[in-house]
Backbone as CSV, one residue per row, in Angstrom:
resi,resn,N_x,N_y,N_z,CA_x,CA_y,CA_z,C_x,C_y,C_z
1,MET,18.152,28.938,138.995,18.043,27.582,138.483,19.387,27.186,137.864
2,PRO,19.910,26.016,138.219,21.193,25.574,137.658,21.109,25.371,136.143
3,PRO,22.224,25.575,135.436,22.220,25.412,133.976,21.739,24.036,133.522
4,GLU,22.052,22.988,134.285,21.621,21.642,133.893,20.100,21.538,133.898
5,THR,19.467,22.170,134.871,18.009,22.142,134.969,17.391,22.894,133.799
6,ARG,17.970,24.046,133.450,17.469,24.816,132.309,17.601,24.018,131.019
7,LEU,18.715,23.338,130.846,18.937,22.539,129.641,17.924,21.401,129.553
8,ARG,17.660,20.743,130.668,16.659,19.665,130.675,15.277,20.206,130.335
9,LYS,14.964,21.389,130.848,13.658,21.999,130.588,13.501,22.305,129.097
10,VAL,14.547,22.841,128.475,14.506,23.150,127.045,14.410,21.864,126.235
11,THR,15.172,20.845,126.610,15.133,19.565,125.904,13.745,18.939,125.988
12,LEU,13.146,18.977,127.157,11.790,18.458,127.334,10.797,19.251,126.488
13,LEU,10.961,20.566,126.466,10.057,21.411,125.683,10.185,21.140,124.185
14,THR,11.375,20.839,123.696,11.511,20.520,122.267,10.678,19.293,121.922
15,ASP,10.674,18.300,122.799,9.847,17.103,122.578,8.360,17.447,122.614
16,ILE,7.974,18.299,123.545,6.570,18.709,123.654,6.134,19.456,122.399
17,ILE,6.980,20.351,121.900,6.651,21.117,120.691,6.521,20.182,119.495
18,LEU,7.466,19.256,119.336,7.390,18.305,118.221,6.116,17.473,118.291
19,ASN,5.765,16.995,119.471,4.533,16.216,119.630,3.303,17.059,119.327
20,HIS,3.324,18.317,119.751,2.204,19.221,119.470,2.054,19.431,117.958
21,LEU,3.166,19.635,117.279,3.125,19.821,115.824,2.596,18.567,115.130
22,LYS,3.092,17.404,115.523,2.644,16.147,114.904,1.159,15.908,115.133
23,ALA,0.658,16.288,116.293,-0.757,16.093,116.618,-1.665,17.096,115.904
24,ASN,-1.064,18.154,115.342,-1.840,19.209,114.693,-1.440,19.385,113.231
25,ASP,-1.292,18.277,112.530,-0.962,18.277,111.100,0.302,19.062,110.774
26,GLY,1.262,19.067,111.692,2.554,19.688,111.433,2.562,21.201,111.458
27,PHE,1.563,21.810,112.090,1.498,23.277,112.111,0.955,23.783,113.438
28,MET,1.500,24.917,113.882,0.908,25.638,115.014,1.006,27.134,114.728
29,PRO,-0.045,27.881,115.046,-0.078,29.306,114.724,0.687,30.165,115.727
30,ILE,1.819,29.675,116.181,2.650,30.410,117.134,4.054,30.506,116.554
31,THR,4.645,31.687,116.675,6.011,31.906,116.206,6.844,32.480,117.344
32,GLU,8.086,32.820,117.050,8.937,33.446,118.059,8.468,34.861,118.377
33,LYS,7.546,35.399,117.577,7.034,36.755,117.794,5.678,36.767,118.502
34,SER,5.173,35.602,118.866,3.884,35.515,119.557,3.988,36.124,120.955
35,PRO,2.875,36.644,121.475,2.899,37.231,122.823,3.241,36.185,123.889
36,PRO,3.976,36.594,124.916,4.362,35.661,125.978,3.176,34.930,126.609
37,ALA,2.052,35.607,126.770,0.885,34.978,127.399,0.367,33.806,126.573
38,LYS,0.396,33.944,125.254,-0.075,32.873,124.369,0.834,31.646,124.478
39,ILE,2.135,31.883,124.543,3.114,30.804,124.677,2.942,30.110,126.032
40,ASN,2.770,30.912,127.075,2.593,30.351,128.410,1.302,29.555,128.517
41,ASP,0.235,30.037,127.894,-1.041,29.314,127.927,-0.926,27.942,127.270
42,LEU,-0.198,27.878,126.164,-0.094,26.629,125.415,0.927,25.656,126.005
43,PHE,2.093,26.175,126.381,3.182,25.296,126.815,3.565,25.432,128.292
44,GLY,3.064,26.449,128.968,3.363,26.623,130.386,4.790,27.025,130.686
45,VAL,5.428,27.718,129.725,6.816,28.161,129.909,6.939,29.627,129.516
46,SER,8.067,30.217,129.863,8.323,31.604,129.483,8.659,31.687,127.996
47,LYS,8.537,32.880,127.462,8.867,33.089,126.049,10.355,32.805,125.815
48,LYS,11.195,33.157,126.779,12.637,32.921,126.658,12.935,31.426,126.497
49,THR,12.317,30.606,127.332,12.514,29.155,127.252,11.976,28.619,125.933
50,TYR,10.803,29.116,125.517,10.198,28.702,124.245,11.131,29.028,123.075
51,LYS,11.697,30.236,123.077,12.581,30.632,121.975,13.839,29.766,121.926
52,LYS,14.353,29.373,123.082,15.518,28.475,123.102,15.156,27.123,122.501
53,ALA,13.976,26.623,122.844,13.549,25.312,122.344,13.312,25.339,120.839
54,ILE,12.599,26.363,120.340,12.358,26.385,118.896,13.629,26.713,118.129
55,GLY,14.540,27.450,118.770,15.840,27.704,118.150,16.615,26.410,117.959
56,ALA,16.561,25.545,118.955,17.238,24.241,118.862,16.613,23.390,117.761
57,LEU,15.281,23.405,117.667,14.598,22.639,116.614,14.916,23.205,115.232
58,TYR,14.999,24.519,115.136,15.304,25.168,113.861,16.734,24.833,113.417
59,LYS,17.664,24.852,114.346,19.056,24.525,114.014,19.195,23.089,113.516
60,LYS,18.337,22.200,114.024,18.341,20.802,113.572,17.518,20.624,112.299
61,ARG,16.971,21.715,111.796,16.147,21.731,110.580,14.902,20.842,110.704
62,LEU,14.326,20.829,111.901,13.107,20.056,112.130,11.853,20.905,111.958
63,ILE,12.020,22.232,112.074,10.893,23.149,111.894,11.308,24.291,110.986
64,GLU,10.292,24.984,110.467,10.535,26.215,109.723,9.447,27.203,110.101
65,PHE,9.737,28.464,109.887,8.801,29.518,110.252,8.132,30.083,109.011
66,THR,6.844,30.342,109.126,6.096,31.018,108.075,5.467,32.254,108.702
67,ASP,4.851,33.085,107.878,4.169,34.260,108.418,3.009,33.857,109.325
68,ALA,2.423,32.702,109.061,1.244,32.254,109.810,1.588,31.467,111.075
69,GLY,2.808,30.922,111.153,3.149,30.127,112.329,4.403,29.298,112.143
70,THR,4.462,28.202,112.861,5.603,27.294,112.846,5.169,25.979,112.221
71,LYS,6.015,25.469,111.332,5.663,24.291,110.549,6.725,23.214,110.712
72,LEU,6.281,21.978,110.819,7.173,20.829,110.883,7.741,20.590,109.489
73,VAL,9.045,20.398,109.389,9.677,20.153,108.092,9.396,18.716,107.683
74,GLU,8.919,18.549,106.467,8.647,17.205,105.949,9.936,16.606,105.429
75,LYS,10.155,15.348,105.771,11.393,14.685,105.342,11.151,13.839,104.131
């Protein structure tokens, strides 16, 4: 897969994750340590792609990680 396609996939996934968090009171019980099957069931992507997307959101300080899951940062 060309790098441009991978980048678009990660960018699209960041939007999907943000929408999922907003629809679920800003929380999801999935972290970067969740099993690949759980990530694939929810988002339909590999764990590698998921980690890139949440890494991008974390760098922008839009999410934070807790022991229980991933949380949307309140502004």
